[in-house]
C-alpha positions as CSV (number, residue, x, y, z in Angstrom):
1,M,14.0,-13.1,13.4
2,S,14.1,-13.2,17.2
3,T,10.9,-13.6,19.3
4,E,11.3,-10.0,20.4
5,Q,11.5,-8.8,16.8
6,E,8.4,-10.9,16.0
7,K,6.4,-9.3,18.8
8,T,7.6,-5.8,17.8
9,F,6.6,-6.5,14.2
10,V,3.1,-7.6,15.2
11,E,2.7,-4.5,17.5
12,F,3.6,-2.2,14.6
13,F,1.7,-4.1,12.0
14,K,-1.7,-4.5,13.6
15,P,-2.6,-0.8,13.9
16,N,-1.3,-0.1,10.4
17,Q,-2.8,-2.9,8.4
18,R,-5.6,-0.7,7.0
19,L,-3.1,1.1,4.9
20,I,-2.2,-2.2,3.2
21,H,-5.9,-2.8,2.5
22,K,-6.0,0.6,0.9
23,I,-3.0,-0.1,-1.3
24,C,-4.6,-3.5,-2.2
25,K,-7.9,-1.8,-3.0
26,I,-6.3,0.6,-5.5
27,Y,-4.0,-1.9,-7.2
28,T,-6.5,-4.8,-7.5
29,D,-10.1,-5.1,-8.8
30,N,-11.4,-8.2,-7.1
31,A,-11.5,-9.8,-3.7
32,E,-9.2,-12.7,-4.4
33,D,-6.4,-10.5,-5.9
34,H,-6.9,-8.2,-2.9
35,K,-6.3,-11.0,-0.4
36,D,-3.3,-12.3,-2.5
37,L,-1.7,-8.9,-2.6
38,F,-2.3,-8.3,1.1
39,Q,-0.6,-11.6,1.8
40,E,2.3,-10.8,-0.5
41,I,2.8,-7.4,1.1
42,T,2.7,-8.9,4.6
43,I,5.3,-11.5,3.6
44,Q,7.6,-8.7,2.2
45,L,7.1,-6.6,5.3
46,W,7.9,-9.7,7.5
47,R,11.1,-10.5,5.5
48,S,12.2,-6.8,5.4
49,F,11.5,-6.0,9.1
50,P,14.9,-7.0,10.4
51,G,16.3,-4.3,8.2
52,F,13.9,-1.6,9.5
53,K,16.2,0.8,11.3
54,G,13.6,3.2,12.7
55,E,15.1,6.1,10.8
56,S,11.5,6.9,9.6
57,K,8.1,6.2,11.1
58,F,7.0,2.6,10.7
59,S,4.0,3.6,8.6
60,T,6.3,5.5,6.2
61,W,8.6,2.4,5.8
62,M,5.5,0.2,5.5
63,Y,4.0,2.4,2.8
64,R,7.3,2.2,0.8
65,V,7.5,-1.6,1.0
66,A,3.8,-2.1,0.3
67,L,3.8,0.2,-2.7
68,N,6.9,-1.2,-4.1
69,T,5.5,-4.7,-3.8
70,A,2.1,-3.8,-5.4
71,I,3.7,-1.9,-8.2
72,T,6.2,-4.6,-8.9
73,L,3.6,-7.4,-8.9
74,F,0.9,-5.6,-10.9
75,R,2.9,-3.5,-13.4
76,K,3.5,-6.4,-15.7
77,P,1.2,-9.2,-14.5
78,Q,2.1,-11.5,-17.5
79,K,5.8,-11.5,-16.5
80,K,5.6,-11.5,-12.7
81,Q,3.4,-13.8,-10.7
82,M,3.1,-14.1,-7.0
83,Q,5.0,-17.1,-5.6
84,A,3.9,-19.1,-2.6
85,A,6.4,-18.8,0.2
86,E,7.1,-21.2,3.1
87,I,7.2,-19.2,6.3
88,D,6.8,-20.5,9.8
89,L,4.3,-18.1,11.5
90,S,3.2,-20.5,14.2
91,S,4.7,-18.3,16.9
92,I,2.7,-15.2,16.0
93,T,-0.9,-14.4,15.3
94,V,-2.1,-11.6,13.0
95,E,-5.8,-11.5,12.2
96,Y,-6.9,-10.5,8.8
97,E,-9.4,-7.7,9.3
98,A,-12.0,-7.4,6.5
99,Y,-12.1,-4.0,4.7
100,E,-15.4,-3.2,3.1
101,D,-16.8,-0.1,1.5
102,D,-20.4,-0.1,0.2
103,E,-21.0,3.5,-0.5
104,Y,-21.6,4.5,-4.1
105,K,-19.4,7.5,-4.1
106,L,-16.5,5.6,-2.5
107,K,-16.8,2.9,-5.1
108,K,-16.9,5.4,-7.9
109,M,-13.8,7.1,-6.5
110,Y,-11.9,3.7,-6.2
111,Q,-12.9,2.9,-9.8
112,A,-11.4,6.2,-11.0
113,I,-8.3,5.7,-8.8
114,Y,-7.8,2.2,-10.3
115,E,-7.5,3.8,-13.8
116,L,-4.7,6.1,-12.7
117,S,-1.0,5.3,-13.2
118,D,0.9,3.4,-10.5
119,V,2.5,6.6,-9.1
120,E,-0.7,8.6,-9.2
121,K,-2.5,5.8,-7.3
122,A,0.1,6.0,-4.6
123,L,0.0,9.8,-4.4
124,I,-3.8,9.9,-4.2
125,M,-3.8,7.2,-1.5
126,M,-1.3,9.0,0.6
127,Y,-3.2,12.3,0.1
128,L,-6.4,10.6,1.4
129,E,-4.3,9.5,4.4
130,D,-3.3,13.1,5.1
131,K,0.3,12.4,4.7
132,P,2.5,15.6,4.5
133,Y,4.3,16.2,1.2
134,K,7.6,15.7,2.9
135,E,6.7,12.2,4.0
136,I,5.1,11.5,0.5
137,G,8.4,12.5,-1.0
138,E,10.3,10.2,1.4
139,I,8.1,7.2,0.6
140,L,8.3,7.7,-3.2
141,G,12.0,8.8,-3.2
142,I,11.3,12.2,-4.7
143,T,11.7,15.8,-3.4
144,E,8.9,17.5,-1.5
145,G,8.4,20.0,-4.3
146,N,8.2,17.2,-6.9
147,A,5.6,15.4,-4.7
148,R,3.5,18.6,-4.7
149,V,3.7,18.9,-8.5
150,K,2.9,15.2,-9.1
151,M,0.0,15.4,-6.5
152,N,-1.6,18.4,-8.3
153,R,-1.4,16.5,-11.6
154,A,-2.8,13.3,-10.0
155,K,-5.7,15.2,-8.4
156,N,-6.6,16.9,-11.6
157,N,-6.5,13.6,-13.5
158,L,-8.7,12.0,-10.8
159,K,-11.2,14.8,-11.0
160,T,-11.4,14.4,-14.7
161,K,-12.0,10.6,-14.4
162,I,-14.6,11.0,-11.7
163,S,-16.5,13.6,-13.6
164,T,-16.7,11.4,-16.7
165,K,-18.1,8.4,-14.9
């Protein structure tokens, strides 16, 4: 990757890293796994960035890579383990920003989200980010109408889980 591409990656990555934290939060249940998944997603984004064509918004592309990485790594944890990677990042600096939420309701919601299926987790997270259905469909590779149907089911499932806690 060229120096210019590295700079561009950091410029795009920095303001969007909170969405990675949110993905990590719904796919992990402890701080160490959160950090590991954050690192793995960042590495996958870094490796994939030269292929980013700009045909969609960076955040849309970032969601897709991050969700695919999280789902792949945590769907069958006994079969797939995160592997350490050797990458020379000496020429760039990206600071890890802590993501904390101490409010009871938020914790309760995250607990309920954690119990959802992988696709429902992704849908709810994008809903909370106010993503339009068209973009949700693009990220998940489904139609806008299918995204609406799946979203309604996911919201109902989440309401049920929250009300029983």
